[in-house]
C-alpha positions as CSV (number, residue, x, y, z in Angstrom):
1,M,7.1,9.1,25.0
2,T,7.0,12.8,23.9
3,N,7.2,15.1,21.5
4,T,7.9,18.0,21.5
5,T,5.6,19.3,18.4
6,S,1.8,19.4,18.9
7,P,-0.5,16.9,15.6
8,S,-2.0,20.7,15.7
9,S,0.6,22.7,14.8
10,Q,2.4,20.2,12.9
11,S,-0.6,20.2,10.1
12,D,-0.4,23.8,10.2
13,T,2.9,22.8,8.4
14,L,1.2,21.0,5.6
15,L,1.0,22.2,2.4
16,T,-2.0,22.6,-0.2
17,D,-3.3,20.2,-2.5
18,Q,-1.5,22.2,-5.3
19,A,1.2,22.4,-3.4
20,L,2.1,18.3,-2.2
21,M,1.9,17.1,-6.2
22,A,3.6,19.8,-7.4
23,G,7.0,19.0,-4.3
24,L,6.2,15.7,-5.0
25,Q,7.4,15.7,-9.1
26,S,10.2,17.7,-7.5
27,A,11.4,14.2,-4.9
28,I,10.8,12.3,-7.7
29,A,12.5,13.3,-10.4
30,D,15.7,14.9,-7.4
31,K,15.4,12.3,-5.0
32,L,13.7,9.0,-6.6
33,Q,14.6,8.1,-10.5
34,P,18.2,9.3,-9.9
35,H,18.0,5.4,-8.4
36,T,14.6,3.8,-9.6
37,T,17.3,1.3,-11.6
38,A,19.5,0.7,-7.9
39,I,16.5,-0.2,-6.0
40,D,15.2,-2.2,-8.8
41,R,18.8,-4.3,-10.2
42,E,20.8,-3.4,-6.5
43,G,18.0,-3.7,-3.6
44,M,18.7,-0.2,-2.6
45,Y,16.2,0.8,0.7
46,P,15.2,4.4,-1.0
47,E,14.2,6.3,2.7
48,N,15.6,9.5,2.6
49,F,13.0,10.1,0.0
50,L,10.9,8.0,2.7
51,R,10.8,10.0,4.6
52,Y,11.2,13.5,2.5
53,I,8.1,12.9,0.8
54,G,6.6,12.0,4.9
55,R,7.5,16.0,6.0
56,L,5.8,17.4,2.7
57,G,2.6,15.2,4.0
58,A,2.6,12.2,1.8
59,Y,1.2,9.9,4.6
60,A,-1.1,12.7,6.3
61,Q,-4.4,13.2,4.4
62,A,-6.4,10.7,5.8
63,V,-5.4,11.3,9.9
64,A,-7.3,14.0,11.1
65,P,-5.4,17.2,11.9
66,Q,-5.7,16.7,15.9
67,W,-3.6,13.8,14.5
68,G,-1.2,14.7,12.2
69,G,-3.4,15.7,8.7
70,T,-5.0,17.6,6.8
71,G,-8.8,15.4,7.4
72,R,-8.9,15.8,3.9
73,G,-9.2,12.1,3.1
74,I,-7.9,9.0,1.3
75,L,-7.9,11.0,-2.1
76,G,-4.3,12.8,-1.6
77,A,-2.2,9.4,-0.9
78,L,-4.4,7.2,-3.0
79,R,-2.6,9.8,-5.7
80,S,0.5,10.3,-4.1
81,I,1.2,6.7,-4.1
82,E,-0.4,6.2,-8.7
83,M,2.7,9.2,-9.0
84,V,5.2,7.8,-6.9
85,A,4.6,3.9,-8.5
86,Q,4.6,6.7,-12.1
87,E,8.2,6.3,-11.3
88,C,9.2,3.4,-9.3
89,G,6.4,1.0,-8.0
90,S,8.3,-0.7,-5.3
91,T,8.9,2.7,-3.9
92,G,4.8,3.2,-4.8
93,F,4.1,0.2,-2.9
94,M,5.6,1.0,0.1
95,T,4.2,5.0,-0.3
96,W,0.9,2.4,-0.3
97,C,2.1,0.1,2.6
98,H,3.5,3.4,4.7
99,N,0.0,4.9,4.0
100,A,-2.0,1.8,5.3
101,C,-0.2,1.5,8.9
102,A,-1.3,4.6,9.0
103,W,-4.6,4.7,7.8
104,Y,-5.3,1.6,10.6
105,L,-3.7,3.9,12.8
106,H,-6.1,6.8,12.7
107,N,-9.0,4.1,12.1
108,S,-8.2,2.8,15.5
109,D,-9.6,4.1,19.1
110,N,-6.5,3.8,20.4
111,L,-5.9,7.6,21.9
112,F,-2.6,6.7,23.1
113,L,-1.9,5.3,19.5
114,H,-3.9,8.4,17.9
115,R,-1.6,10.4,20.3
116,E,2.5,9.5,20.3
117,I,2.0,7.1,16.7
118,L,-0.5,8.0,14.6
119,P,1.3,12.2,14.3
120,K,5.0,10.4,13.7
121,V,4.3,7.7,10.9
122,A,1.2,10.5,9.7
123,R,4.7,12.3,8.6
124,G,7.6,10.4,8.1
125,E,9.5,10.5,11.2
126,Y,8.7,6.6,11.7
127,L,8.1,4.4,9.0
128,A,6.3,2.3,8.8
129,G,4.8,-1.3,6.7
130,T,1.7,-3.2,6.5
131,G,1.8,-7.2,8.4
132,L,-1.4,-7.5,7.0
133,S,-1.9,-9.8,4.3
134,N,-2.2,-13.5,6.1
135,P,-5.2,-11.9,8.1
136,M,-7.0,-9.8,5.4
137,K,-6.8,-13.6,3.0
138,H,-7.5,-15.6,6.2
139,F,-10.8,-13.3,6.8
140,A,-12.0,-14.0,3.3
141,G,-11.0,-17.6,3.6
142,I,-7.8,-18.5,1.4
143,E,-5.2,-19.6,4.3
144,K,-5.4,-20.2,8.0
145,I,-4.1,-17.3,10.3
146,N,-0.2,-17.3,11.9
147,L,-0.4,-15.9,14.8
148,I,-1.7,-16.8,17.7
149,A,-2.0,-14.0,20.4
150,Q,-2.6,-15.2,24.5
151,P,-4.1,-13.0,26.5
152,C,-2.0,-11.9,30.1
153,A,-0.9,-9.1,32.3
154,G,-0.7,-5.9,31.0
155,G,-1.2,-7.5,27.2
156,Y,-0.6,-10.3,25.4
157,V,1.9,-12.9,24.1
158,L,2.1,-13.7,20.2
159,N,3.8,-16.7,18.3
160,G,4.2,-17.6,15.0
161,M,5.7,-16.5,11.8
162,L,4.3,-13.9,8.6
163,P,6.4,-15.0,5.9
164,W,7.3,-11.7,3.9
165,V,6.1,-8.4,6.0
166,S,7.2,-5.1,3.7
167,N,9.0,-1.3,3.9
168,I,10.0,-2.8,7.9
169,G,13.1,-2.9,9.9
170,E,14.3,-2.3,13.4
171,G,12.5,0.5,14.5
172,H,9.9,0.7,11.7
173,Y,6.2,-0.3,12.6
174,F,4.1,-2.3,11.7
175,A,0.4,-4.3,12.2
176,I,-0.5,-8.4,13.0
177,A,-3.4,-9.5,13.0
178,A,-4.2,-13.0,15.0
179,R,-6.4,-15.2,16.7
180,I,-7.2,-14.5,20.5
181,A,-5.7,-18.4,21.7
182,D,-8.7,-20.4,22.6
183,T,-11.4,-18.3,21.3
184,D,-12.8,-17.5,17.8
185,D,-12.0,-14.0,18.5
186,Y,-9.1,-11.8,16.7
187,L,-7.7,-9.1,17.7
188,M,-4.8,-5.8,15.8
189,A,-2.5,-5.1,16.4
190,I,0.7,-2.4,16.8
191,V,4.9,-3.7,17.2
192,R,7.6,-2.7,16.4
193,G,11.0,-4.2,14.7
194,G,13.7,-5.3,16.6
195,Q,11.4,-5.7,19.3
196,Q,12.0,-7.7,21.7
197,G,10.7,-11.4,20.4
198,V,10.2,-10.2,16.9
199,I,13.1,-11.9,14.8
200,L,13.8,-10.0,11.4
201,R,14.8,-12.3,8.7
202,R,15.9,-11.7,4.5
203,D,15.9,-15.7,3.2
204,A,14.6,-15.1,0.0
205,H,15.2,-12.8,-2.9
206,F,12.7,-11.2,-5.7
207,I,13.0,-10.5,-9.6
208,A,10.7,-7.9,-8.3
209,L,10.4,-5.2,-5.2
210,E,14.3,-6.1,-3.9
211,G,14.2,-2.8,-3.0
212,T,11.5,-2.8,-0.2
213,N,12.6,-4.1,3.1
214,T,10.7,-7.5,3.2
215,F,11.5,-9.3,5.8
216,K,10.3,-13.2,6.6
217,C,8.5,-12.0,10.7
218,I,9.0,-14.3,14.0
219,F,6.9,-13.9,16.8
220,R,8.0,-15.6,19.8
221,N,7.4,-14.7,23.2
222,A,6.4,-11.0,21.6
223,F,4.6,-9.3,24.5
224,V,2.0,-6.7,23.0
225,S,0.5,-4.5,25.9
226,H,-2.8,-3.2,25.6
227,D,-1.5,0.6,25.1
228,W,-0.3,-1.4,21.3
229,I,-4.1,-2.6,20.5
230,L,-6.5,-1.5,17.7
231,A,-9.0,-3.5,17.7
232,V,-10.1,-6.2,20.0
233,P,-12.0,-8.2,18.6
234,C,-11.7,-6.8,15.6
235,R,-14.0,-8.4,13.0
236,N,-16.0,-5.0,12.5
237,Y,-12.8,-3.3,12.5
238,V,-11.7,-4.7,9.9
239,E,-14.8,-3.5,7.3
240,Y,-13.6,0.1,7.7
241,I,-9.3,-0.5,7.6
242,K,-10.5,-2.6,3.8
243,P,-12.8,-0.2,1.7
244,G,-9.7,2.0,1.6
245,F,-7.1,-1.0,2.9
246,I,-8.1,-1.7,-1.1
247,L,-9.3,1.5,-3.6
248,T,-4.9,2.5,-2.3
249,Q,-3.8,0.3,-3.9
250,V,-5.3,0.5,-7.0
251,G,-2.8,3.8,-7.3
252,I,0.4,1.1,-7.8
253,G,-2.3,0.5,-10.8
254,L,-2.3,3.5,-11.4
255,G,1.2,4.8,-11.8
256,I,2.4,1.3,-13.6
257,T,0.1,1.8,-16.2
258,A,-0.1,5.7,-16.9
259,S,4.3,4.8,-16.9
260,C,3.7,1.8,-19.6
261,I,1.8,4.3,-21.7
262,E,4.2,7.0,-21.9
263,L,7.2,4.3,-23.2
264,I,4.5,3.3,-26.1
265,E,4.3,6.1,-27.5
266,R,8.2,6.7,-27.2
267,E,8.5,3.2,-29.2
268,N,6.4,5.3,-31.6
269,R,7.6,7.6,-32.4
270,R,10.2,5.9,-34.1
271,K,8.1,2.2,-35.0
272,A,4.2,3.4,-35.4
273,H,4.8,1.9,-39.0
274,V,4.4,-1.5,-37.5
275,N,3.6,-1.5,-33.9
276,C,-0.4,-0.1,-34.7
277,Y,-0.5,-4.1,-35.2
278,L,-0.4,-4.1,-32.1
279,Q,-3.4,-4.7,-30.2
280,D,-4.2,-2.3,-27.1
281,Q,-2.5,0.6,-29.3
282,A,-1.6,3.7,-25.9
283,E,-4.9,5.4,-27.0
284,D,-7.4,2.9,-26.4
285,L,-4.7,2.0,-22.7
286,K,-5.5,6.0,-22.3
287,Q,-9.0,5.5,-22.6
288,E,-9.3,2.8,-19.7
289,L,-6.9,4.8,-17.1
290,E,-9.0,7.4,-17.6
291,A,-11.9,6.1,-16.5
292,L,-10.5,3.6,-14.3
293,R,-8.8,6.9,-12.2
294,L,-12.2,8.5,-12.6
295,K,-13.7,5.7,-10.9
296,S,-11.3,5.0,-8.2
297,Y,-11.3,8.9,-7.4
298,Q,-14.7,9.3,-6.8
299,L,-15.2,5.8,-4.6
300,A,-11.7,7.6,-2.5
301,E,-13.6,10.7,-2.0
302,T,-17.3,8.8,-1.1
303,I,-14.9,6.5,1.8
304,G,-12.9,10.0,3.2
305,C,-11.0,9.2,6.4
306,G,-13.4,6.5,7.3
307,R,-13.9,4.8,10.9
308,Q,-17.6,4.4,9.6
309,L,-18.9,0.9,7.6
310,F,-19.2,1.7,4.2
311,D,-22.4,-0.4,2.1
312,Q,-21.3,-2.5,-0.4
313,A,-22.3,-0.9,-3.7
314,V,-19.5,0.9,-2.3
315,L,-17.1,-2.5,-1.1
316,R,-17.7,-3.8,-4.1
317,G,-16.9,-0.3,-6.3
318,V,-13.6,-0.9,-4.7
319,I,-13.0,-4.3,-5.4
320,E,-13.9,-3.8,-9.4
321,C,-11.4,-1.3,-9.7
322,R,-8.5,-2.9,-7.6
323,I,-9.6,-5.7,-11.0
324,K,-9.6,-3.2,-13.3
325,A,-6.5,-2.1,-11.7
326,S,-4.4,-5.5,-11.9
327,E,-5.5,-5.3,-15.7
328,L,-4.8,-3.0,-17.1
329,A,-1.6,-2.7,-15.7
330,L,-1.2,-6.1,-16.8
331,R,-2.3,-5.3,-20.3
332,S,0.2,-1.7,-20.1
333,A,3.0,-3.9,-19.5
334,Q,3.3,-6.1,-21.7
335,S,1.6,-3.9,-24.3
336,A,5.2,-1.4,-24.1
337,M,7.4,-4.8,-23.8
338,L,6.2,-5.3,-27.9
339,H,6.2,-2.5,-29.1
340,A,9.0,-1.6,-28.0
341,G,10.9,-4.9,-29.6
342,A,14.3,-7.0,-28.7
343,I,15.7,-3.8,-26.7
344,A,12.9,-4.6,-23.7
345,Y,15.5,-7.4,-22.9
346,L,17.9,-4.7,-22.3
347,V,18.4,-5.5,-18.1
348,N,18.7,-1.7,-17.9
349,S,15.3,-1.3,-19.5
350,P,11.9,-0.1,-17.8
351,H,10.2,-1.7,-20.3
352,Q,11.1,-5.2,-18.0
353,R,11.2,-3.7,-15.0
354,K,7.9,-2.3,-15.0
355,L,6.6,-6.1,-16.9
356,R,7.4,-7.6,-13.4
357,E,5.8,-4.6,-11.3
358,A,2.6,-4.9,-13.7
359,Y,2.8,-9.2,-12.0
360,F,2.6,-7.5,-8.7
361,V,0.0,-5.4,-8.8
362,A,-2.1,-8.6,-9.2
363,I,-0.3,-10.4,-7.4
364,V,-0.3,-8.1,-3.8
365,T,-2.8,-9.3,-1.0
366,P,-5.8,-9.0,-2.7
367,A,-4.2,-10.8,-5.2
368,L,-6.2,-10.9,-8.9
369,K,-7.7,-14.7,-7.0
370,H,-8.4,-12.8,-4.2
371,L,-10.4,-9.9,-5.8
372,R,-12.3,-12.6,-7.5
373,K,-13.1,-14.6,-4.8
374,L,-14.5,-10.9,-2.9
375,L,-16.8,-10.7,-5.9
376,A,-18.4,-14.0,-6.2
377,D,-18.6,-14.6,-3.0
378,M,-20.8,-11.2,-2.9
379,N,-22.5,-12.8,-5.3
380,R,-24.0,-15.6,-4.1
381,K,-25.3,-12.8,-0.7
382,M,-27.1,-11.1,-2.5
383,P,-30.9,-11.5,-2.3
384,T,-33.1,-13.2,-4.5
């Protein structure tokens, strides 16, 4: 692969924090908002928007400047995800998926991936997703690993199946984890949709997130060379990436909650005299949102660009924020429905879309039950 522009010169063109947020706001209004209903109802995949915000720097914040990023840390990624999710939860989720893959690449020690793949992922030239739902649940003791890697000359051969991987397609990159055959070790690697032995199938339809390019991924003797390995063995590497992986998802919940509060305030212009009897009023939700936003932003500043192990207090704070993001999104979406009443049942109403998106925040890996298990496991391991 050749790079016509060096990573360092690419990073020189990225926007400042303030300019990035202004650029995102403009892009969301002009290039996303007109298509939000089509994304939700028709399964439209907003590829042009996703590539455009990559050129703005939405995926480059936690990537080192020498690999095409800004080196500012995951706070900018979290804020970008939050802004996009406030308009469209599906696209906010895809913004997270792409940032997650950039995070994996950045935290790897693989110089080939740093030179050849990461700069183009950071800029949105290569679109990318994350296939780590199954391994994250496996490492938490929830389910078995789905992929097996057989060592061979020059790399590994992968076999197995991942039921749903989002923000992928032919030519898109995504991460996988697999158990190495006949061992207790695991590897993580980058694969490409459509490469030989990697079969993408769309055989399910969803009540939400239909426009996220979510596929079943079947691996039939798919070869992955050593050049494409993120880490082997990968247990320590998983601990490197886990805090950023989980915390940036909070941005989805923050954005959905903020938009639900806006809907509640809009309904109260006409119905405040009766809506005042409902629980979860806008002002109460706002206070909780601001507290969650402050805590998650502080943790993001602590994590920065990663590439290190963080103490358990940081991981605990991240998990607590992620739990709160799920719970707050659910409560605010339900409140938006109740404040609106019958009009929320219209097929194109934003209220019912936000409710469906909020459930996803609580279900996507790590799901609310997964997060609570992680906290319980941490509590059991604490010295008495």
